[in-house]
N, C-alpha and C positions, 0 to 999 in steps of 0.2 A: 566331590563329584560322584554322581551315582552311575554305577555300571549297569548297562542293559545288554542283554544278549541280543545277537543279531535278529533272532526270531521275534523278540518283543519289539525291537526297534523297527523291523519291517512292518509289523502290525500297526505300530503307531503311525508310520509313514502312510500306509494304505488307508487307515481310518482318516487321517488328516487330509489326504488327497480326495477321498470320497466326500468329506465334508466340504472342502473347497469347491469341488465340481458341483455338488448339490447346491451350494450357495450361488455359484455362477448360473446354473440352470434356473434357479429361482429368480434371480435378479434380471435374467435375460427373458425368461418365459413370461413372467408377470407383465412387463410392458408389452411384449408381443401379443399376448392374449387380450390385453386391454385395447390395443390399437386394432386388432382384428375385429373385436366385438363392436368397437366404435365405427369402424369402416363399414361394417355390414349395416348397422342401424342408420348411419348417415346416408348410405346409398339408398336404403329403403325410403328414407325421408325425401331424398331427391326425386325418386320415382313418383311419390305422392305429390310433390310440388309440380312435376311435369304434368301429371293428370289434372291437377287443379288449374293449370294454365291452359288446359284444352287438349293436351296430348292424348292420342288414341292408342298408341302401341301398348299392348298387354292389358288394356283396360277390360276387354271383354272376358278374358280368362281370370280376372281378379275378383269378379263378383260371383258369389254362389247363385246357382240357378236351380229351379225345380226340374223335375224329370222332363217336362215339355219345353224347357228352355227359357222360361220366364224368370227374369232376375228377381231375387228375394228383396232387394232394396236398390234404390238409386241414390248413391251418395252425391250430395251437393258440393259446391266449391268450398263452402265454410267447413263442412265436416272433413273434407279431404285435407284442407289446410291445417285444421286442428290435429288430425292424425300425423301429418308431416311435422308439425311443431313438436308433438309428443315424441315422435321417433328421434328428432334432432336432439331434444333434451336428454332422452335415454342414451343417445350416442355420446354425449359428453360425460355422463356419469362414470363410465369405466376409466376414462382419462383422469378425472378428478380423484377417483378412489385410489389409484396407484401413484398419484402425485405428478403425472405428466402435464396436467393442466391445472393452473391455480386460478380459480374464480371464487368469488364470494357467494357462498350458499349456506343454508342452514345446516347445522350438524346432523340433523335427522335425515336430510337428503343424502348425504354421503354415507351415513350409517345404515340406512334401510333402503336406499334407492335401488340397489341391484337386486334386493329381495323382491321389490315390486316388479322390476323388469322380468325377473325369472318367473314370478307368479303369472304375470300377464301372458308371457309367451308359452309357458308350459300348459296353461289352461287353454290357450289357443290351439296348441298341438293336440291336446286331448279332444277338444271340440265340444259341440253340443249334441252329438250323436245322431244327427239327421243329415245335415248338409256340409258340416265343417269338421275337420280334424281326422285323426287316425281311425276313429271308431264310427265314422259316419255311415249311414245306410245308403244314401244316394251317391253312387260312385260313377255312374255312366254319363256324366256331363263333362264338358270341357273343364270347368272349374274343378270338378271332382277328381279328374285324372291329374290335373296340375297340382292339386292339393296333396294327393298321395305321393307324387314324385318329388315335389319341390317345397311347397309352402309349409306343410306340417313338419317335414324333417328340418327345414330351416328354423322354424319356431322352436323345435326341440333343441337344436344346436345353440340357438341364442339363449334359451333358458338355462341350459347346462353351463355355457360359458359364464353367464352372470353368476350362477351359484359358485362356480370354481373361483372366479375373481373375488367374490364376497369372502370366501374362506381363506384365500391366499393373501389378500391385501390387508 
């Protein structure tokens, strides 16, 4: 039997407890972050389905406009449904990545899918430097104000969560 001094024994207990707490945080935090990211993306998908079905709430502030208020584009039903479907698929990826959802999909989708999500949303957060993103020049429109307060920060959070889950899972 090996003799350890109380000081060494206490260190071993502290290190072991720290390791156990770290593991618990990891195994609790990982599913929490995956569910959070999935909920955000599926909620955004539901909003796009609402708009595709003719809903008007929030639609005016969701389209970038020029300085005189003219919309830059008019998304059709097909494009809106396509975006909704993409957001829904992106919403499933975190759950699949951490093992909370088991669906048959290619290995490359689970291996690189969150990198694609992160790239899309981080690029959206940066924007195209005129009407969209943190670095846009046209800020005095309804979309411009909403983009600075909500849309671009949300895209940044989604991108960062996707990167975090990719590294942790």
